[in-house]
N, C-alpha and C positions, 0 to 999 in steps of 0.2 A: 372124837373120830367119827367120820361119816359112816352111816349104817351100810351093810352090804347091798349091792344093786338088786339082788333078788328079792329083797324085802317088799318092794313096791309090787312086784309080780305076785307075791303071795297074798298081799292085801287085795289086789285087783281080782285074783282068782276067787278069794273068799267073797268079795262083793258080788261077783257074777253068780256064785252059788246061792247067795242070799236072795237075789232078785229073780232067780230062774223061775219062769212061769208067770211072773207078775210084771216085769219090765219088758215091753214089746216095742220094737221099732215102729215108728209112727206109720210108715208106708204099709205095714202089715196090720197093726192094731187099730189105727185111726186114720184111714186113707183119705178122708175128706178134710183133715186138719190142715192148717197153714204150715205146720211143721212138715207134714208129708209132702205138701206142695214144694216146700224148700228142698227137701231131699230129692224128689223127682227132678226138680230143676237142675240139680247138680249131676245126678246120674245121667240125664239125657244129653249132657254136653259131650259125652264120649260114646253116643250111639253109633257113630261111624266105625269105631273099633269093634263094638259088639256085633254090628251087622256083618262086618268083614270076617269076624272070627267066632261065629256061633258054634262051629265044630271044633274049636280049640279047647284045650284043657285050661281051666281058670282056677286060681287059688285066691280066695279072699283072706286077708289077714286082719286081726283085730276086729272081726266082724261080729256084730250083735244080732245078725240075722237079716237085716235089711239089704245088705249088699248082695248076698247070695240069692235072696228072694227076687230082687230086681233083675239080676242076670237071668234067672230061670224064667221070669215073666217075659223077657225079651227073646226067649227061645234058645238060650245057651244050653247045650246038652250036658256038658261035663263040668260040674262045679264042685269044688271042695271048699267048704267054709271052715275057717279056723279062728281060734282065739286062745288066750292063755288058759282058759277053761271052757270045756264044751257044755257045761251045765245049762247055760242059757239057750244055746243052740239046740241041745237035746230036747229041752222043754218045748221049744217052738216046733221041732220036728214031730214030737208026740201029739201036738195040737193040730198037725196036718199042714203046717205052713211051709215046710221045706222038703217037699217030696223029691226024691231022686238026688238030693244033695248029700255028698259025703262030708262027715264031720271029723276034724282033727284038732287035738290040743297042741298048739304050737307057740313056742316062745320065739318071737320074731328075731330076737338077737342071736338065736341059735336054732335055726330051722332044721329039724331032723329029717331031711330029705336029700337025695342025691342032687348034684348040680343039674340044672336044666330039666327038672322033674315036671314042670308045668310050662305051658306056652306063655301064659300071661298071669302076672301077679297083680292083684288089685288091692290097693291100700287107701281106704277113704277115712280120713280123720282118725288115724291110729298112730301115724308116725310121730306126731307131736306129744303123744303120751309115753313114748319110750324113754327109759332112763338114759340109753345111749343110742340115739336115733341113727347116727352114721353107721354104727355096727349093724343095725337092723336093715338099713338100706343096702349095704353090701350083701347081706344075706338074701334079700329079696332079688337083687340082681343075679346072684349066684344061681338061685333055683329057677329063674325064669329063662325060657328059651327064646321068646320073641321080644317081650317088653315088660316093663314095670309101669303101672299107672298109679300115680299118687294124686290125691285131692286133699289139700291141707290148708290151714291158715297161713297167710303170707308173713314173712319176716318184714316188719315195718321199716320203711326207708327213711324215717326221720323227717317226714314232710310236715308242713306247717300245722295241719289239723289232725295229725295222727294222735297227738296228745288229747284232742277233743274226744276221739273215739274211746280212748282208755278211760277218760273222765266220765263219759256217758255210761260206759259199762259199770263203773264203780257206783254211780248214782242209781242206775236201774237195777243192778243185781246185788249191791251192797258190798262192803269190804274195801280195804285199801288196795294199793298197787300190788302188794305181795300176793293177794288172792288171785290176781290175774297172771302171776308169774309161776305159781306152783299149783298143784292140784291135790285133792284130799289124800290120794295114795302116797304122796310125797315127792312126785317127780317134778322137776323143772319143766315148763312147757316150752319145747323147742318148736319154733315156727319155721316153716320150710323156706329156704333161701334159694332163689334162682341161681345166684352166683355159685353157691356151694354145690348145688346139684350139677351145674356145668363143670365145676372143678373135678368132682368125683367121676363123671362120665369121661372127661379128658384123661384123667389118670388111668382109667381102665380101657381107653381107646374104644369106646362104644358110642353109639349115637346113630342118627341124629336125635335131638330132643324137640319136643313140642310143648310150648307153654301157653296157658290161657289164664289171664287174671280176671276176676269177677268180684262183685260185691254180694254181701249177704246180710240178712237182718234176723236176729233171734232175740226174743224175749219170751219167757215161759208163759206169761198170762196172755200174750198175743198168739203165740205159736200153737197153743192148744185149742184155739177157736176154729170154727169151721170156715173153710175157704169161701163158702157162700155168704158169710156175714160181711156186708159191705165195709163197715168201719174198721174191724181188725185187718181185713184184706188191704184196705187203703193204707193203713199204718205200715204194714209189712212192705208193700210196694213202694211207698214213699221213702221208707228207710233205705231201701236198696237204691232207689233213684237218686236221692241226695248224695249218697256215697259215690255212686257212679259218676255224677256230675263233678264232684270235688276231685275224684281220682283222675278224670280226664283233663281237668285243669291243672293237674300235678300239685294240688293242694293237700291231698290225702293219698295214702297208699291203698291199693286194693286190699280187701280183707282176706281173700282166698285165691288160690290158684291150683290149676292142674299142671302137673309135670309128668310127661310121658317120656320114658327113657327106653329107646329102642336098642336091642342087641342085634336084631336083623332088620335090614332096610325095609320099611313099609312100601307097599305098592304105590305107584304114582297116583292111582285113583284114590286110595285111602288118604294119602298125603294131601291131595287136593280137597277132599271132603272135610278133613280136619281144619284146613285153613279157611274154608268157607264158613266153618263154625266159630271162627275167631281165634284159632290157635296160631301161634307164631312158630315157624320152624327155625331151629338154631343148629347149625352144623358144628360138629365138634372138631377142634384142631387136631390134626394127625401128627404123631410123633415122627420127626424126620430121621431119628436115629434107629428106628426099627423098621423091618420090612413090612410090606403090605400084608403078607401072609401071617405074620405075627400079630397083626392088629385085627384080624378077622376072627 
């Protein structure tokens, strides 16, 4: 019989407690590293939303500290950082890294907040760690007033060279296929699907959605190096470039994507700015059997 879903949460909470004070997000602890460059590259893709909503209330979920730190560095005034355990976040705050950030212990599958408690919910690389990610997504949508911003690994589309990426990860990181399907705390790794996100938004009659696909490259021995070192930097950028080329030729799926789910219609200026940054707007079909008032 399968173990209870909460077991993985308990193991992750214990892990965060064990590493509190020693495991620091690269954008905070090693800002000149290639990994920090990778993280900033992902964060900066949603700068138009940050710039348009600096005075909004933001909730980060599954945050190891880097998300809240980046938002504050961009001038966002009201940030609440959350994780299944606040031990790691509290340690960072004691070290002076998260000034003015509120901390909350939150289980994303059961967020102990009233509906529309925050303007924007930001989830970066946490969705795929959840035991039941669809439950977590519904909860994020429930507590958001304006939108939910997700940055996650893409669900592979079965293209010709997708198998090559999995094989390369196996060779570079070790372990068989099952090591890339499950994680140490016991969860199956759910990758974000554009189609599934659209279906959820359609069922809830919310939207529009904005999607952006992009490539990424990570290897521990490369990512810990300084961005100023030519050879490691060239490897990281080459890894991204090769994947970009194969993806544009439709020979490989993009590795990651942003999915922005709007509950309130964004301004025309913000919509234009996002599209200039490479986001695609997808309008959600409206239910013809319900009134317009019911769908707002």
